[in-house]
ROSE-4610 file (N, C-alpha, C; in Angstrom, 1 decimal, always signed):
// ROSE-4610
residu = [X/X/X/X/X/X/X/X/X/X/X/X/X/X/X/X/X/X/X/X/X/X/X/X/X/X/X/X/X/X/X/X/X/X/X/X/X/X/X/X/X/X/X/X/X/X/X/X/X/X/X/X/X/X/X/X/X/X/X/X/X/X/X/X/X/X/X/X/X/X/X/X/X/X/X/X/X/X/X/X/X/X/X/X/X/X/X/X/X/X/X/X/X/X/X/X/X/X/X/X/X/X/X/X/X/X/X/X/X/X/X/X/X/X/X/X/X/X/X/X/X/X/X/X/X/X/X/X/X/X/X/X/X/X/X/X/X/X/X/X/X/X/X/X/X/X/X/X/X/X/X/X/X/X/X/X/X/X/X/X/X/X/X/X/X/X/X/X/X/X/X/X/X/X/X/X/X/X/X/X/X/X/X/X/X/X/X/X/X/X/X/X/X/X/X/X/X/X/X/X/X/X/X/X/X/X/X/X/X/X/X/X/X/X/X/X/X/X/X/X/X/X/X/X/X/X/X/X/X/X/X/X/X/X/X/X/X/X/X/X/X/X/X/X/X/X/X/X/X/X/X/X/X/X/X/X/X/X/X/X/X/X/X/X/X/X/X/X/X/X/X/X/X/X/X/X/X/X/X/X/X/X/X/X/X/X/X/X/X/X/X/X/X/X/X/X/X/X/X/X/X/X/X/X/X/X/X/X/X/X/X/X/X/X/X/X/X/X/X/X/X/X/X/X/X/X/X/X/X/X/X/X/X/X/X/X/X/X/X/X/X/X/X/X/X/X/X/X/X/X/X/X/X/X/X/X/X/X/X/X/X/X/X/X/X/X/X/X/X/X/X/X/X/X/X/X/X/X/X/X/X/X/X/X/X/X/X/X/X/X/X/X/X/X/X/X/X/X/X/X/X/X/X/X/X/X/X/X/X/X/X/X/X/X/X/X/X/X/X/X/X/X/X/X/X/X/X/X/X/X/X/X/X/X/X/X/X/X/X/X/X/X/X/X/X/X/X/X/X/X/X/X/X/X/X/X/X/X/X/X/X/X/X/X/X/X/X/X/X/X/X/X/X/X/X/X/X/X/X/X/X/X/X/X/X/X/X/X/X/X/X/X/X/X/X/X/X/X/X/X/X/X/X/X/X/X/X/X/X/X/X/X/X/X/X/X/X/X/X/X/X/X/X/X/X/X/X/X/X/X/X/X/X/X/X/X/X/X/X/X/X/X/X/X/X/X/X/X/X/X/X/X/X/X/X/X/X/X/X/X/X/X/X/X/X/X/X/X/X/X/X/X/X/X/X/X/X/X/X/X/X/X/X/X/X/X/X/X/X/X/X/X/X/X/X/X/X/X/X/X/X/X/X/X/X/X/X/X/X/X/X/X/X/X/X/X/X/X/X/X/X/X/X/X/X/X/X/X/X/X/X/X/X/X/X/X/X/X/X/X/X/X/X/X/X/X/X/X/X/X/X]
num = [1/1/1/2/2/2/3/3/3/4/4/4/5/5/5/6/6/6/7/7/7/8/8/8/9/9/9/10/10/10/11/11/11/12/12/12/13/13/13/14/14/14/15/15/15/16/16/16/17/17/17/18/18/18/19/19/19/20/20/20/21/21/21/22/22/22/23/23/23/24/24/24/25/25/25/26/26/26/27/27/27/28/28/28/29/29/29/30/30/30/31/31/31/32/32/32/33/33/33/34/34/34/35/35/35/36/36/36/37/37/37/38/38/38/39/39/39/40/40/40/41/41/41/42/42/42/43/43/43/44/44/44/45/45/45/46/46/46/47/47/47/48/48/48/49/49/49/50/50/50/51/51/51/52/52/52/53/53/53/54/54/54/55/55/55/56/56/56/57/57/57/58/58/58/59/59/59/60/60/60/61/61/61/62/62/62/63/63/63/64/64/64/65/65/65/66/66/66/67/67/67/68/68/68/69/69/69/70/70/70/71/71/71/72/72/72/73/73/73/74/74/74/75/75/75/76/76/76/77/77/77/78/78/78/79/79/79/80/80/80/81/81/81/82/82/82/83/83/83/84/84/84/85/85/85/86/86/86/87/87/87/88/88/88/89/89/89/90/90/90/91/91/91/92/92/92/93/93/93/94/94/94/95/95/95/96/96/96/97/97/97/98/98/98/99/99/99/100/100/100/101/101/101/102/102/102/103/103/103/104/104/104/105/105/105/106/106/106/107/107/107/108/108/108/109/109/109/110/110/110/111/111/111/112/112/112/113/113/113/114/114/114/115/115/115/116/116/116/117/117/117/118/118/118/119/119/119/120/120/120/121/121/121/122/122/122/123/123/123/124/124/124/125/125/125/126/126/126/127/127/127/128/128/128/129/129/129/130/130/130/131/131/131/132/132/132/133/133/133/134/134/134/135/135/135/136/136/136/137/137/137/138/138/138/139/139/139/140/140/140/141/141/141/142/142/142/143/143/143/144/144/144/145/145/145/146/146/146/147/147/147/148/148/148/149/149/149/150/150/150/151/151/151/152/152/152/153/153/153/154/154/154/155/155/155/156/156/156/157/157/157/158/158/158/159/159/159/160/160/160/161/161/161/162/162/162/163/163/163/164/164/164/165/165/165/166/166/166/167/167/167/168/168/168/169/169/169/170/170/170/171/171/171/172/172/172/173/173/173/174/174/174/175/175/175/176/176/176/177/177/177/178/178/178/179/179/179/180/180/180/181/181/181/182/182/182/183/183/183/184/184/184/185/185/185/186/186/186/187/187/187/188/188/188/189/189/189/190/190/190/191/191/191/192/192/192/193/193/193/194/194/194/195/195/195/196/196/196/197/197/197/198/198/198/199/199/199/200/200/200/201/201/201/202/202/202/203/203/203/204/204/204/205/205/205/206/206/206/207/207/207/208/208/208/209/209/209/210/210/210/211/211/211/212/212/212/213/213/213/214/214/214/215/215/215/216/216/216/217/217/217]
x = [+95.5/+96.2/+97.0/+96.6/+98.0/+98.5/+99.9/+100.3/+101.8/+102.2/+103.6/+103.0/+102.1/+101.6/+100.8/+101.9/+101.0/+99.1/+99.1/+97.0/+96.5/+97.2/+96.4/+96.9/+98.2/+98.7/+97.8/+97.7/+96.6/+95.3/+94.9/+93.2/+92.9/+93.9/+94.2/+92.9/+92.6/+91.7/+90.5/+90.3/+88.8/+88.8/+89.5/+88.7/+88.0/+86.7/+85.6/+84.8/+84.9/+84.1/+82.3/+82.5/+81.4/+80.0/+81.3/+80.5/+80.0/+80.7/+80.2/+78.9/+79.1/+77.6/+76.3/+76.5/+75.4/+75.0/+75.6/+75.6/+74.8/+75.0/+74.7/+73.4/+73.1/+71.9/+70.8/+71.3/+70.6/+68.8/+69.2/+68.2/+66.6/+67.9/+66.9/+66.3/+66.4/+66.2/+65.2/+65.4/+64.5/+63.5/+63.1/+61.9/+60.8/+62.1/+61.5/+60.8/+60.9/+60.1/+58.7/+58.4/+57.3/+57.1/+56.1/+55.3/+54.4/+53.7/+52.7/+52.7/+53.7/+53.9/+54.6/+55.6/+56.7/+55.9/+55.8/+55.2/+56.2/+55.8/+56.8/+57.9/+57.6/+58.5/+59.8/+59.2/+60.1/+61.4/+60.4/+61.2/+62.1/+61.6/+62.3/+64.3/+63.6/+64.6/+65.6/+65.1/+65.9/+67.1/+65.8/+67.2/+68.0/+68.1/+68.9/+70.0/+69.7/+70.8/+71.9/+70.9/+71.8/+72.5/+72.0/+73.1/+74.0/+74.0/+74.6/+76.2/+75.7/+76.3/+77.4/+76.8/+77.8/+78.5/+78.3/+79.2/+80.0/+79.6/+80.6/+82.0/+81.8/+82.9/+83.2/+83.0/+83.7/+84.8/+84.1/+84.8/+86.0/+85.7/+87.0/+87.7/+87.7/+88.5/+89.0/+88.6/+88.8/+90.2/+90.0/+91.6/+92.1/+92.2/+92.8/+94.0/+93.1/+93.9/+94.9/+93.9/+94.9/+96.6/+96.2/+97.5/+98.3/+98.0/+99.1/+99.6/+98.9/+99.1/+100.5/+100.1/+100.8/+102.0/+101.9/+103.1/+104.3/+103.3/+104.3/+104.8/+104.2/+105.0/+105.8/+106.1/+107.3/+108.3/+108.1/+108.8/+109.9/+109.0/+109.5/+110.5/+110.0/+110.7/+111.6/+111.2/+112.1/+113.1/+114.6/+115.8/+115.5/+116.0/+115.9/+117.6/+117.5/+118.8/+118.7/+120.2/+120.6/+121.1/+120.9/+121.6/+123.1/+123.6/+125.4/+126.1/+125.8/+126.3/+126.1/+124.4/+124.5/+125.0/+125.7/+125.7/+127.9/+127.9/+129.8/+130.1/+129.4/+129.2/+128.8/+129.5/+128.7/+129.1/+128.0/+127.7/+126.0/+125.8/+123.7/+124.3/+125.1/+124.9/+126.2/+125.6/+126.4/+127.0/+128.5/+128.7/+129.0/+129.2/+129.7/+131.0/+131.7/+133.2/+133.1/+132.3/+131.8/+131.4/+130.6/+129.5/+130.8/+131.9/+133.2/+134.4/+134.0/+134.8/+134.0/+132.7/+132.2/+131.8/+131.8/+131.6/+133.4/+134.2/+135.6/+135.9/+135.0/+135.5/+134.4/+133.4/+132.5/+132.9/+134.0/+134.4/+135.6/+136.0/+137.3/+136.4/+135.3/+134.8/+134.5/+133.9/+133.2/+134.4/+135.5/+136.7/+137.1/+137.1/+137.0/+136.1/+135.2/+133.8/+133.5/+134.2/+134.2/+135.9/+136.7/+137.6/+137.4/+136.7/+136.1/+135.5/+134.4/+133.2/+134.4/+135.7/+136.3/+136.9/+137.5/+138.1/+137.5/+136.0/+135.4/+134.2/+134.0/+132.8/+132.0/+132.1/+131.0/+129.9/+129.1/+127.7/+127.5/+128.4/+128.2/+129.1/+130.4/+130.6/+129.9/+128.9/+128.3/+127.2/+126.7/+125.7/+126.6/+127.8/+128.4/+128.8/+128.9/+129.0/+127.7/+126.6/+125.1/+125.0/+125.7/+125.7/+126.0/+127.6/+128.8/+128.0/+127.8/+127.5/+126.1/+125.2/+123.7/+123.1/+123.6/+122.8/+122.7/+123.6/+123.8/+123.1/+122.3/+121.3/+121.9/+123.2/+124.1/+124.9/+125.5/+126.4/+125.1/+124.2/+123.2/+122.8/+122.3/+122.5/+123.5/+124.7/+125.6/+125.9/+126.1/+126.2/+125.0/+123.6/+122.6/+123.0/+123.2/+123.7/+124.6/+125.5/+126.4/+125.8/+124.9/+124.9/+123.8/+123.0/+122.0/+123.3/+123.9/+124.8/+125.7/+125.9/+126.8/+125.6/+124.1/+123.4/+122.6/+123.4/+122.9/+124.3/+124.9/+126.3/+125.7/+126.3/+125.8/+126.6/+125.5/+126.0/+125.9/+126.9/+126.7/+126.8/+127.8/+128.5/+127.2/+126.6/+125.0/+124.3/+123.9/+122.7/+122.6/+124.4/+124.2/+123.8/+124.4/+123.5/+122.2/+121.7/+120.0/+119.4/+119.9/+119.5/+119.0/+120.5/+120.5/+119.7/+119.6/+118.5/+117.1/+117.0/+115.7/+115.2/+115.9/+116.2/+116.2/+116.7/+116.9/+115.4/+114.7/+113.7/+112.3/+112.7/+111.5/+110.3/+109.3/+108.2/+108.5/+108.3/+108.9/+107.7/+108.4/+108.2/+106.3/+105.9/+104.9/+103.7/+104.4/+103.5/+102.0/+102.0/+101.0/+100.0/+100.4/+99.3/+99.1/+99.8/+99.2/+98.2/+98.5/+97.5/+95.9/+96.1/+95.1/+93.9/+95.0/+94.5/+93.7/+94.2/+94.0/+92.6/+92.4/+91.4/+90.1/+90.4/+89.5/+89.0/+89.9/+89.7/+88.4/+88.9/+88.1/+86.4/+86.4/+85.1/+84.6/+85.4/+84.7/+84.5/+85.1/+84.2/+82.8/+83.2/+81.7/+80.4/+80.6/+79.5/+78.8/+77.2/+76.3/+76.0/+76.8/+76.7/+78.1/+77.8/+78.7/+80.0/+81.5/+82.1/+82.6/+81.8/+81.7/+83.3/+84.2/+84.9/+86.9/+86.1/+87.8/+87.7/+87.6/+87.7/+88.2/+87.5/+87.6/+89.2/+89.3/+90.0/+91.3/+91.3/+91.8/+93.1/+91.8/+92.2/+90.9/+91.1/+90.0/+90.2/+90.3/+89.8/+88.8/+88.5/+87.9/+86.5/+85.9/+85.0/+83.6/+82.3/+81.4/+80.0/+79.5/+79.1/+77.5/+77.3/+75.9/+74.7/+74.2/+73.2/+73.1/+73.3/+73.0/+71.4/+71.8/+70.2/+70.3/+70.6/+70.9/+71.7/+71.4/+72.3/+73.6/+74.7/+75.9/+76.6/+76.6/+76.9/+78.9]
y = [+141.6/+141.8/+142.8/+143.9/+145.2/+144.5/+144.4/+143.6/+144.7/+145.4/+146.5/+147.5/+147.6/+148.6/+148.7/+149.0/+148.8/+149.2/+148.9/+148.8/+149.5/+148.6/+149.0/+150.2/+150.3/+151.8/+153.2/+152.5/+153.6/+153.8/+152.6/+152.7/+153.1/+153.3/+153.7/+154.6/+156.1/+156.7/+156.2/+154.8/+154.2/+153.7/+153.3/+152.8/+153.6/+152.8/+153.3/+154.0/+153.5/+154.3/+153.6/+152.3/+151.5/+152.7/+152.2/+153.3/+154.5/+155.4/+156.5/+156.4/+155.3/+155.0/+154.9/+153.9/+153.3/+155.0/+155.6/+156.4/+157.7/+157.7/+158.5/+158.4/+157.2/+156.4/+156.3/+156.5/+156.3/+156.9/+158.2/+158.8/+158.9/+158.5/+158.2/+156.6/+155.7/+154.2/+154.8/+155.2/+155.5/+156.3/+157.3/+158.0/+156.6/+156.0/+155.5/+154.9/+154.4/+153.0/+153.5/+154.7/+155.4/+156.0/+155.8/+156.7/+157.0/+156.4/+156.8/+158.2/+158.6/+159.1/+160.7/+160.1/+161.4/+162.3/+162.8/+163.4/+162.8/+162.7/+162.5/+163.1/+164.5/+165.1/+165.2/+165.3/+164.9/+163.5/+162.8/+160.8/+161.3/+162.2/+162.2/+163.6/+164.4/+165.2/+164.2/+163.6/+162.6/+161.9/+161.2/+160.4/+161.0/+162.3/+163.0/+163.2/+164.0/+164.5/+163.6/+161.9/+161.0/+160.5/+160.8/+160.2/+161.1/+162.9/+164.0/+163.9/+163.3/+163.1/+162.0/+161.1/+159.6/+160.3/+160.8/+160.9/+161.7/+163.2/+164.1/+163.3/+162.2/+161.6/+160.7/+159.9/+158.6/+159.8/+160.9/+161.7/+162.0/+162.7/+163.1/+162.2/+160.9/+159.5/+159.2/+159.8/+159.1/+159.8/+161.4/+162.5/+162.0/+161.9/+161.5/+160.1/+159.2/+157.9/+158.4/+159.3/+159.5/+160.7/+160.9/+161.9/+161.0/+159.7/+158.6/+158.4/+158.2/+157.2/+158.3/+159.6/+160.6/+160.4/+160.4/+160.4/+158.8/+157.4/+156.5/+156.6/+157.2/+157.8/+157.9/+159.4/+160.0/+159.6/+158.5/+158.2/+157.1/+156.0/+155.9/+156.7/+158.1/+158.3/+159.5/+160.1/+161.4/+160.3/+161.1/+160.8/+160.8/+160.1/+160.6/+160.9/+162.0/+163.3/+162.7/+162.9/+162.5/+164.2/+163.8/+165.1/+165.4/+166.3/+166.5/+166.4/+166.7/+166.7/+165.3/+164.3/+163.4/+162.4/+162.6/+161.2/+161.2/+162.3/+162.6/+162.7/+162.6/+162.6/+161.2/+160.6/+159.1/+159.8/+160.7/+161.0/+161.2/+161.0/+161.9/+162.6/+163.7/+165.1/+165.8/+166.7/+167.2/+168.3/+168.9/+170.4/+171.0/+172.4/+173.3/+173.3/+172.3/+172.2/+171.0/+170.2/+168.7/+169.6/+170.5/+171.4/+171.6/+172.3/+172.5/+171.7/+170.6/+169.9/+168.7/+168.5/+168.3/+169.2/+170.3/+171.3/+171.4/+171.0/+171.3/+169.4/+168.5/+167.0/+167.3/+168.1/+168.0/+168.6/+170.0/+171.0/+169.9/+169.0/+168.2/+167.4/+166.5/+165.7/+166.6/+167.6/+168.6/+168.9/+168.6/+169.1/+167.8/+166.4/+165.3/+165.2/+165.2/+165.1/+165.8/+167.1/+168.3/+167.7/+167.3/+166.6/+165.5/+164.2/+163.3/+163.7/+164.7/+165.2/+165.4/+166.6/+166.7/+165.6/+164.4/+163.9/+162.7/+162.9/+161.6/+162.7/+161.6/+161.7/+160.5/+160.0/+158.5/+158.8/+158.2/+158.7/+157.4/+156.5/+155.3/+155.8/+156.5/+157.2/+158.2/+158.8/+159.9/+159.1/+158.4/+157.3/+156.6/+156.6/+155.6/+157.2/+158.2/+159.7/+159.5/+159.7/+160.0/+158.3/+157.6/+155.9/+156.8/+156.9/+157.7/+158.9/+160.0/+160.9/+161.6/+160.8/+161.1/+161.6/+161.3/+161.2/+162.8/+163.8/+164.4/+165.9/+166.3/+166.8/+168.0/+168.4/+169.7/+169.2/+167.6/+167.2/+166.4/+165.7/+165.6/+166.6/+167.6/+168.9/+169.2/+169.1/+169.5/+168.2/+167.1/+166.1/+166.6/+166.6/+166.5/+167.7/+168.7/+170.2/+169.8/+169.4/+169.2/+168.0/+167.0/+166.4/+167.2/+168.2/+168.7/+169.7/+170.2/+170.9/+170.3/+168.9/+168.3/+167.5/+167.6/+167.1/+168.1/+169.5/+170.5/+170.6/+169.7/+169.1/+168.8/+168.8/+168.6/+167.0/+166.4/+165.2/+164.1/+163.0/+161.9/+162.1/+163.1/+163.2/+164.3/+165.4/+165.6/+164.7/+163.4/+162.7/+161.9/+160.8/+160.3/+160.3/+161.8/+162.6/+162.8/+163.4/+163.3/+162.3/+161.3/+159.2/+159.5/+159.7/+159.3/+160.1/+160.9/+162.4/+161.8/+160.9/+160.6/+159.4/+158.6/+157.9/+158.0/+158.6/+159.0/+159.4/+160.2/+160.6/+160.1/+159.2/+157.9/+157.7/+157.2/+156.8/+155.3/+155.6/+154.5/+153.2/+152.0/+150.9/+150.6/+150.9/+150.8/+151.9/+152.5/+153.8/+153.2/+152.3/+151.5/+151.3/+150.5/+150.1/+151.6/+152.4/+153.7/+154.3/+154.4/+155.3/+154.5/+153.3/+152.0/+152.4/+152.9/+152.5/+153.8/+155.1/+156.6/+156.6/+155.9/+155.8/+155.4/+154.2/+153.7/+153.7/+155.1/+155.6/+156.7/+157.6/+158.6/+157.6/+156.8/+155.6/+155.9/+155.1/+154.8/+156.2/+157.4/+158.3/+159.1/+158.4/+159.5/+158.0/+157.2/+156.1/+156.3/+156.4/+156.7/+155.1/+154.0/+152.8/+152.9/+151.5/+151.7/+150.4/+151.4/+150.2/+149.1/+148.0/+147.1/+146.3/+146.3/+145.2/+146.3/+147.5/+148.3/+148.7/+148.2/+148.5/+147.2/+146.1/+145.0/+144.7/+144.4/+143.8/+144.7/+145.8/+146.9/+146.9/+146.5/+146.2/+146.7/+147.8/+148.6/+147.4/+146.3/+145.5/+144.0/+144.4/+143.1/+143.6/+145.3/+145.7/+145.0/+145.2/+144.8/+146.0/+146.4/+148.0/+147.6/+148.2/+147.9/+149.4/+149.1/+150.2/+151.1/+152.3/+153.3/+152.8/+153.2/+153.2/+151.6/+150.6/+149.2/+149.2/+148.4/+148.3/+147.4/+147.7/+147.6/+146.7/+145.3/+144.5/+144.8]
z = [+98.4/+99.4/+100.0/+100.8/+101.2/+102.4/+102.3/+103.0/+103.5/+102.8/+102.6/+103.4/+104.5/+105.1/+106.7/+107.5/+108.9/+108.9/+108.5/+108.5/+109.6/+110.9/+112.7/+112.6/+112.4/+112.8/+112.3/+110.7/+109.9/+110.9/+111.1/+111.4/+112.9/+113.6/+115.2/+115.8/+114.7/+115.2/+114.6/+114.3/+114.0/+115.8/+116.8/+117.6/+118.5/+118.9/+119.5/+118.4/+117.3/+116.3/+116.7/+117.1/+117.5/+118.3/+119.5/+120.4/+120.0/+119.3/+119.0/+118.1/+117.1/+116.1/+117.1/+118.1/+118.9/+119.6/+120.0/+120.4/+119.4/+118.6/+117.7/+117.3/+117.4/+117.1/+118.0/+119.5/+120.1/+120.1/+120.1/+120.1/+119.5/+118.4/+116.7/+117.4/+117.9/+117.9/+118.8/+120.2/+121.2/+120.4/+119.5/+119.0/+118.2/+117.5/+116.2/+116.6/+117.8/+118.8/+119.2/+119.1/+119.5/+119.0/+117.8/+116.7/+116.9/+118.4/+118.8/+119.6/+120.0/+120.8/+120.4/+119.4/+118.9/+117.1/+117.1/+115.2/+114.2/+113.0/+112.2/+111.9/+111.6/+111.2/+112.6/+113.8/+114.8/+114.8/+114.7/+114.3/+112.6/+111.9/+111.1/+111.3/+112.3/+112.3/+113.4/+114.0/+114.9/+114.3/+113.0/+112.5/+111.5/+111.1/+109.9/+111.3/+112.3/+113.1/+113.2/+113.5/+114.2/+112.8/+111.4/+110.7/+110.4/+110.3/+110.3/+111.6/+112.3/+113.7/+113.3/+113.0/+112.5/+111.5/+110.4/+109.4/+109.6/+110.4/+110.7/+111.8/+112.2/+113.3/+112.3/+111.9/+110.3/+109.5/+109.7/+108.3/+109.2/+109.9/+111.1/+111.5/+111.6/+111.7/+111.1/+109.5/+108.0/+108.0/+108.4/+107.9/+108.9/+110.4/+110.9/+110.4/+109.9/+109.6/+108.5/+107.7/+106.5/+106.6/+107.9/+108.2/+109.1/+109.3/+109.7/+108.9/+107.4/+106.4/+105.9/+105.5/+104.9/+105.4/+107.2/+108.0/+107.2/+107.2/+106.6/+105.9/+104.7/+103.6/+103.6/+104.4/+104.3/+105.0/+105.6/+106.6/+105.7/+104.5/+103.8/+102.5/+102.3/+101.7/+101.6/+102.5/+103.2/+103.9/+103.9/+104.6/+105.9/+106.8/+108.0/+108.5/+109.0/+109.6/+111.3/+111.7/+113.0/+113.2/+114.7/+115.6/+115.2/+114.7/+114.1/+115.3/+116.7/+118.0/+118.5/+118.7/+119.3/+118.8/+117.3/+116.2/+116.4/+116.9/+117.1/+118.5/+119.4/+120.7/+121.6/+122.4/+122.8/+124.0/+125.0/+126.0/+126.0/+127.3/+127.5/+128.1/+128.6/+129.3/+127.7/+126.8/+125.8/+126.5/+126.9/+127.4/+126.0/+126.2/+125.4/+124.8/+125.2/+124.9/+123.9/+124.2/+123.4/+122.4/+122.2/+121.2/+119.9/+120.4/+119.5/+119.1/+120.0/+119.8/+118.3/+118.6/+117.4/+116.1/+116.3/+115.0/+114.1/+115.2/+114.8/+114.0/+114.5/+114.1/+112.3/+112.6/+111.3/+110.8/+110.8/+109.8/+109.0/+109.6/+109.0/+107.8/+108.3/+107.4/+106.5/+106.4/+105.3/+104.1/+104.9/+104.0/+103.2/+104.3/+103.4/+102.3/+102.1/+101.7/+100.0/+100.8/+99.4/+98.1/+99.0/+98.2/+97.8/+98.2/+97.8/+96.4/+96.5/+95.1/+93.7/+94.7/+93.0/+93.0/+93.2/+92.7/+92.2/+92.4/+91.3/+90.4/+89.1/+88.3/+88.2/+89.2/+89.2/+90.0/+89.4/+90.3/+91.1/+90.9/+92.2/+93.3/+93.2/+94.3/+95.1/+94.6/+95.0/+95.6/+95.5/+95.9/+97.4/+97.2/+98.3/+99.5/+98.9/+100.1/+100.7/+100.1/+100.4/+101.6/+101.0/+102.6/+103.3/+103.1/+104.8/+105.3/+104.2/+105.2/+105.2/+104.5/+104.1/+105.4/+106.8/+107.7/+108.6/+108.0/+108.6/+107.7/+107.6/+106.8/+106.2/+106.7/+105.8/+104.7/+105.3/+104.1/+103.2/+103.3/+102.9/+101.2/+102.2/+100.9/+100.3/+101.0/+99.9/+98.7/+99.2/+98.4/+97.0/+97.3/+96.5/+95.3/+96.7/+95.0/+94.6/+95.0/+93.4/+92.8/+93.2/+91.8/+90.7/+91.3/+90.1/+89.8/+90.3/+89.4/+88.2/+88.7/+87.7/+86.5/+87.0/+86.3/+84.9/+85.6/+84.3/+83.0/+83.1/+82.2/+80.8/+79.8/+78.7/+78.4/+77.6/+77.8/+78.4/+78.2/+78.9/+80.9/+81.1/+81.7/+83.1/+82.1/+83.0/+83.5/+82.0/+82.0/+83.1/+83.2/+84.5/+85.6/+86.3/+87.3/+87.5/+86.2/+86.3/+86.6/+85.9/+86.2/+87.8/+88.5/+89.8/+90.9/+89.9/+91.0/+91.2/+89.7/+89.8/+90.3/+90.6/+91.5/+92.1/+92.9/+94.7/+94.9/+94.2/+94.5/+94.0/+93.5/+93.2/+94.5/+94.0/+94.9/+95.9/+97.1/+97.3/+96.9/+97.2/+96.6/+97.3/+98.5/+99.0/+98.9/+97.5/+97.3/+96.4/+95.8/+95.4/+96.5/+97.5/+98.8/+99.5/+99.3/+100.4/+99.5/+98.2/+97.8/+97.3/+97.6/+97.3/+98.8/+100.1/+101.3/+101.1/+100.8/+101.0/+99.9/+98.7/+98.1/+99.3/+99.8/+100.4/+101.5/+102.0/+103.8/+102.9/+101.7/+101.1/+101.2/+100.6/+100.1/+101.8/+102.6/+104.1/+104.5/+104.5/+105.2/+104.2/+103.2/+102.1/+102.3/+102.4/+102.3/+103.4/+103.6/+103.9/+104.5/+105.4/+106.2/+107.2/+108.0/+109.1/+108.4/+108.4/+108.0/+109.1/+109.3/+110.7/+109.9/+110.6/+110.5/+110.6/+110.5/+110.4/+112.0/+112.5/+114.0/+114.8/+114.4/+114.9/+114.1/+113.0/+111.7/+112.2/+111.8/+111.3/+110.2/+109.4/+107.7/+106.9/+106.0/+104.9/+104.0/+104.0/+103.3/+103.4/+104.8/+105.1/+106.2/+105.1/+106.2/+105.8/+106.3/+105.2/+105.9/+105.0/+105.0/+105.9/+107.4/+107.6/+107.4/+107.0/+106.4/+108.1/+107.8/+108.5/+109.4/+110.5/+111.6/+111.8/+111.5/+112.1/+113.1/+114.0/+115.1/+114.7/+115.3/+115.3/+116.4/+117.1/+118.0/+118.2]
């Protein structure tokens, strides 16, 4: 059972799909009940148009859901950076003078960071530096660039930084569930059926396949 991902957020694009399905099928249901009035070719055409209309709608919803799923993936994997001014100035309205003072403070912090990096050979110290300074993208990039440089060294000195970089770049723990949902969304988009439950339950694991052209309550 998938519990690590907010499926309701991912599946929000499927809200309203039942109404879209019933609307797409309405013309076919109407002519299909009057075989004595409409020619078989016309009924078959209405049936195919209804199918294609719904399938296109379902695929578009699945693509939007995948985009939301991808956004969650990056939220879990990527660093969240703060505005370099807002993080240093406790004011709602920031003046030009405030920005100058913030830049001066930032320069001091950068010199301190560079000194701390020069003073250590320990990967744990670099991990702590990322926690302390990593919310500023400039500082984050400086720290990781230094780690990459050290990872090029021969022997244990280089390998321990290589291992740290690999660890920091690893996939989020939720990645298995993300990929599972992605596969299910592809299946839902392509299956010639109505996925009952996806709109009501907000869960890809609880859907019931309703054959196309049947009414969905």
